[in-house]
Phi, psi and omega in degrees: 000323180295320178298317180296318178297320177297319178295318180293323180290339178278349177286170174296147183305324182284347179247010178284136175053041180278343181255351178220176176285146177288153181304318177297325178291322176297318177299316179297315179297318179297317179296316180293323177295316179293324177294318179293319179293323181291330178274338183279327184259141178289152179237163176271348178281155178279115182296337179291329177293321178294320178296324178293322182286320186252345179092281183230175177294329178292326175294324176296319178295320177294318178298318176297320178299318178294315181295313181292330179282327181279328183305313178295328179291326180292326182264005181284000000 
């Protein structure tokens, strides 16, 4: 994927990522999918503890964004 991203970034700006989703859009779709799945399925954890740790659902989404964004950089 990194090689493909490098090839796409070397193209002209108007023809970059014209056949697939751009990486930030893939990250957004992944975050929204994980947020939706986590609210749709029951858990054995107490959700009130998670709310105390993160505050709101938007903070959880931001935390996931940071984690999902750093993970590829760690493995690069």
